[in-house]
Legacy VTK file of the C-alpha trace (Angstrom):
# vtk DataFile Version 3.0
C-alpha trace
ASCII
DATASET POLYDATA
POINTS 321 float
139.008 107.359 201.422
141.893 106.273 204.073
142.003 102.749 204.887
144.099 100.620 206.912
145.603 98.284 204.609
146.148 95.491 207.192
142.407 95.206 208.030
141.718 95.272 204.485
143.892 92.113 203.873
142.559 90.548 206.880
139.040 91.090 205.481
140.485 89.101 202.210
140.620 91.986 200.087
143.725 92.862 198.089
145.915 95.997 197.883
146.086 96.993 194.410
148.164 99.221 192.187
145.175 101.541 191.938
144.721 103.997 194.667
141.288 103.529 196.318
140.673 100.362 194.359
140.692 96.910 195.929
139.746 93.450 194.757
137.865 90.561 196.943
139.051 87.463 197.226
136.778 84.589 197.371
137.463 81.121 198.855
136.138 77.815 197.104
137.589 75.290 199.308
138.516 72.081 197.275
137.614 73.983 194.406
134.018 72.829 193.859
130.843 74.459 194.471
127.120 74.863 193.246
126.603 76.556 190.041
124.333 78.944 191.731
127.277 80.521 193.438
128.787 82.077 190.228
125.663 84.507 189.812
126.771 86.184 193.217
130.138 86.424 191.883
128.817 87.947 188.491
126.760 90.397 190.562
129.260 91.677 192.590
131.625 92.174 189.645
129.248 93.866 187.447
127.678 96.223 190.307
130.671 96.976 192.334
133.537 95.642 190.374
135.056 96.388 186.709
133.202 93.501 185.119
135.756 90.913 185.225
136.630 88.283 187.212
139.932 86.534 187.733
140.068 82.666 188.550
143.032 82.281 190.583
145.615 79.551 190.656
144.421 78.461 194.175
140.926 77.786 192.580
139.316 80.563 193.952
137.819 83.866 192.741
139.450 87.568 192.566
136.718 90.354 191.781
138.660 93.512 190.834
138.008 97.393 190.626
136.038 97.338 193.959
136.291 100.900 195.538
137.188 101.083 199.539
133.784 102.370 200.409
131.667 99.275 198.744
133.446 96.649 200.459
130.835 96.561 203.291
128.179 95.800 200.583
130.411 93.213 199.049
130.594 91.514 202.225
126.995 91.406 202.559
126.424 89.920 198.948
129.170 87.398 199.697
126.886 85.973 202.595
125.039 83.463 200.696
128.285 81.929 199.040
129.913 82.041 202.433
127.106 79.979 204.054
126.978 77.814 200.954
130.100 76.767 201.118
130.024 75.995 204.886
133.147 78.528 205.671
133.693 79.490 209.162
132.468 82.875 209.656
132.623 84.580 213.543
130.326 87.581 212.216
127.966 87.252 209.444
127.517 89.795 207.023
131.199 90.786 207.485
133.027 88.936 204.823
136.163 86.792 205.633
137.908 87.143 208.894
141.115 86.095 207.585
143.257 85.717 204.574
146.498 83.988 205.424
145.834 80.365 204.957
145.497 80.132 201.599
142.441 78.541 199.914
142.914 74.570 200.113
143.143 73.782 196.618
142.184 70.131 194.961
141.943 68.251 191.825
138.397 66.908 190.749
138.932 63.464 192.791
137.068 60.469 192.475
133.604 62.327 192.183
134.706 62.512 188.342
138.013 61.220 187.716
138.662 56.897 187.373
142.153 57.499 188.586
141.506 59.354 191.896
141.569 57.203 195.189
139.282 59.614 197.024
137.031 62.459 197.274
139.342 65.430 197.540
136.697 68.189 197.756
135.313 66.502 200.842
138.718 66.009 202.241
139.568 69.462 201.765
136.134 70.997 203.055
137.119 69.115 206.168
140.610 70.478 206.224
139.071 73.871 205.704
137.172 73.628 209.271
140.232 72.722 210.930
142.389 75.603 209.386
140.049 78.590 208.579
139.897 81.388 210.008
143.503 81.662 210.530
146.238 84.267 209.527
149.524 82.086 209.208
150.581 81.613 205.682
149.880 78.039 204.866
149.503 76.219 201.469
147.513 73.269 201.268
146.607 71.015 198.195
145.130 67.730 197.604
145.352 65.356 194.565
143.579 62.220 194.080
146.464 60.246 192.790
149.948 59.996 192.095
149.482 61.726 188.969
149.374 64.708 191.112
147.658 66.896 188.797
147.250 69.550 191.661
150.924 69.752 192.052
150.717 69.242 195.712
154.590 69.052 195.937
154.858 72.737 195.561
153.034 73.117 198.959
153.544 73.292 202.408
151.352 70.225 202.901
150.920 68.087 199.956
148.143 65.112 200.281
148.329 62.348 197.504
145.564 59.684 197.259
146.637 55.789 197.543
144.825 52.714 197.370
146.046 49.300 198.637
145.259 47.080 195.774
143.221 43.804 196.624
143.992 40.973 194.619
141.305 38.212 194.347
143.481 35.304 192.387
139.824 33.771 191.418
139.176 36.168 189.003
142.502 36.642 187.577
142.642 34.995 184.026
146.505 35.778 183.436
146.153 38.403 180.760
149.000 40.578 182.464
147.190 43.670 181.919
147.730 44.821 185.190
151.313 44.215 185.016
151.629 46.029 181.789
149.998 49.010 183.115
152.071 48.838 186.157
155.336 48.812 184.080
154.178 51.444 181.630
152.531 53.744 183.776
153.607 53.255 187.241
156.629 51.829 189.181
156.970 47.966 187.847
155.635 46.894 191.313
153.842 43.725 189.434
155.117 40.434 188.222
153.773 37.315 187.195
154.667 34.214 189.255
153.121 30.651 188.576
150.525 32.263 186.131
149.334 34.571 188.881
150.016 38.190 189.754
152.537 38.967 192.802
152.710 42.540 194.075
155.636 44.044 195.711
154.250 45.426 198.818
157.404 47.892 199.347
157.603 49.215 195.897
154.033 49.826 195.332
153.112 53.481 195.394
149.121 52.923 195.627
148.102 54.317 192.569
145.465 51.887 191.402
146.767 51.526 187.939
146.030 47.746 188.030
142.702 48.155 189.234
141.838 50.549 186.435
143.505 48.105 183.656
142.016 44.809 185.161
139.184 43.443 182.914
137.715 40.794 185.463
138.054 42.782 188.643
140.464 40.866 189.756
141.951 43.905 191.575
139.975 46.363 193.477
140.448 49.424 195.384
140.917 48.928 199.310
137.698 50.277 201.385
140.344 51.945 203.494
141.739 55.296 202.381
145.401 55.847 202.520
147.487 58.946 201.514
151.142 60.028 201.017
151.818 63.284 202.896
154.642 65.617 201.739
156.047 68.704 203.279
157.457 72.119 202.654
157.457 72.574 199.132
157.458 76.106 197.985
157.973 78.293 194.916
158.843 82.066 194.894
162.033 84.062 194.848
163.907 82.613 197.639
165.043 79.080 197.297
162.314 76.939 195.725
161.951 73.353 196.333
159.689 70.414 195.990
157.818 68.875 198.816
159.397 65.457 200.269
157.653 62.512 201.316
156.751 62.639 205.129
154.452 59.853 205.568
153.252 56.968 203.335
150.130 55.308 204.057
148.772 57.728 206.277
145.098 58.056 207.608
142.754 61.372 207.087
142.408 61.733 210.921
146.428 61.826 211.256
147.045 64.138 208.562
144.422 66.623 209.690
145.800 66.465 213.232
149.428 66.789 211.591
148.090 70.298 210.088
146.623 71.621 213.443
149.931 70.728 215.200
151.947 72.582 212.806
149.963 75.772 213.458
150.973 75.496 217.256
154.549 74.761 216.196
154.345 77.866 213.791
153.037 80.155 216.301
155.715 78.987 218.695
158.714 79.535 216.432
157.619 82.171 213.792
159.891 85.112 213.213
158.047 87.846 215.251
159.262 90.407 212.929
158.149 88.653 209.908
156.188 91.053 207.731
152.197 90.412 207.998
153.026 87.099 210.029
153.889 85.437 206.533
157.156 83.544 206.910
157.194 80.126 205.311
156.896 77.210 207.162
159.722 75.715 205.525
162.145 78.708 206.739
161.063 78.058 210.262
161.877 74.364 210.028
165.265 74.969 208.620
165.991 77.247 211.474
164.720 75.010 214.308
165.518 71.780 212.519
163.388 68.887 211.192
163.583 66.795 214.596
161.858 69.793 216.576
159.131 69.888 213.770
158.396 66.355 213.604
158.072 66.248 217.737
155.542 68.905 217.515
153.816 67.544 214.200
153.542 63.938 215.668
152.053 65.045 219.002
149.168 62.800 220.143
149.055 61.472 216.391
148.127 57.734 216.062
149.114 56.590 212.873
147.826 52.947 211.670
150.268 50.188 211.479
150.758 50.416 207.819
151.929 53.816 207.952
155.537 54.466 207.141
157.343 57.524 208.695
160.277 59.247 207.371
163.251 59.136 209.927
164.733 62.694 208.535
163.826 64.706 205.355
166.507 66.197 203.338
165.147 68.790 200.961
166.720 69.657 197.625
165.933 72.805 195.306
167.364 76.071 193.747
169.589 77.595 196.317
170.469 81.541 195.952
173.437 82.989 197.738
LINES 1 322
321 0 1 2 3 4 5 6 7 8 9 10 11 12 13 14 15 16 17 18 19 20 21 22 23 24 25 26 27 28 29 30 31 32 33 34 35 36 37 38 39 40 41 42 43 44 45 46 47 48 49 50 51 52 53 54 55 56 57 58 59 60 61 62 63 64 65 66 67 68 69 70 71 72 73 74 75 76 77 78 79 80 81 82 83 84 85 86 87 88 89 90 91 92 93 94 95 96 97 98 99 100 101 102 103 104 105 106 107 108 109 110 111 112 113 114 115 116 117 118 119 120 121 122 123 124 125 126 127 128 129 130 131 132 133 134 135 136 137 138 139 140 141 142 143 144 145 146 147 148 149 150 151 152 153 154 155 156 157 158 159 160 161 162 163 164 165 166 167 168 169 170 171 172 173 174 175 176 177 178 179 180 181 182 183 184 185 186 187 188 189 190 191 192 193 194 195 196 197 198 199 200 201 202 203 204 205 206 207 208 209 210 211 212 213 214 215 216 217 218 219 220 221 222 223 224 225 226 227 228 229 230 231 232 233 234 235 236 237 238 239 240 241 242 243 244 245 246 247 248 249 250 251 252 253 254 255 256 257 258 259 260 261 262 263 264 265 266 267 268 269 270 271 272 273 274 275 276 277 278 279 280 281 282 283 284 285 286 287 288 289 290 291 292 293 294 295 296 297 298 299 300 301 302 303 304 305 306 307 308 309 310 311 312 313 314 315 316 317 318 319 320
């Protein structure tokens, strides 16, 4: 069976090394889903694939061994999962309508982890609504705290949870548990002065270690959710590098707007000859200059008074000549 490989990839199927055989790529935004949908993946793998499933590094699934002629049947079977994960779909029963923007990955977040400062899955699912379906090559990851279990600095957009610790001096017993935790596990932003704890606001990275360590709840997490937004990390064979801080103490709405603005920026400046419209954002920013990107990214963005924006970013990494 002959098939247009561009349409195959746009429908979120993979070109494989075996002629006439493909693999279905299944999105799971935020990496969390109801267990019942595993039965859908199992059914597809056993009836139309080769009986195996690959759990991808981006927290999705790939079901290999599917024949080209069975793709419509696989798309029909995927419908309950697409509905259940609330994934945007222009036409029901046709599977995914785009594959460029990769599945948005996230650590387990504060639904489970005591270190996480926010619900990573919920935020990831809201970003999914902003960016999918889209064919541009974006990679987005979220992590609940500066431990960065999701390795967000290796992505185009890394979103790291922060909290502004709230200190109640009346509950403090001067045990110094928070100070020791901050020194050993974080950046040493706390010190004892006159038997009470003082926090260096500029040094604090909002990790929440003081909150976890405090036995009397003198430290608590802020009601407001804050984030550190890192930009344009990448792996790959050409000049890998870590993402750098763009905004500290950012809010969710601003981050979502910046991501949407970046799509418009890339549409404007992407190399029109880039194969499959898969030019990494970082290469485009390198070409146009960071100031031009920053102008686009911050259009109609209203940051909170606490937000700290980088004046410029200088990426460091491996350079092959």
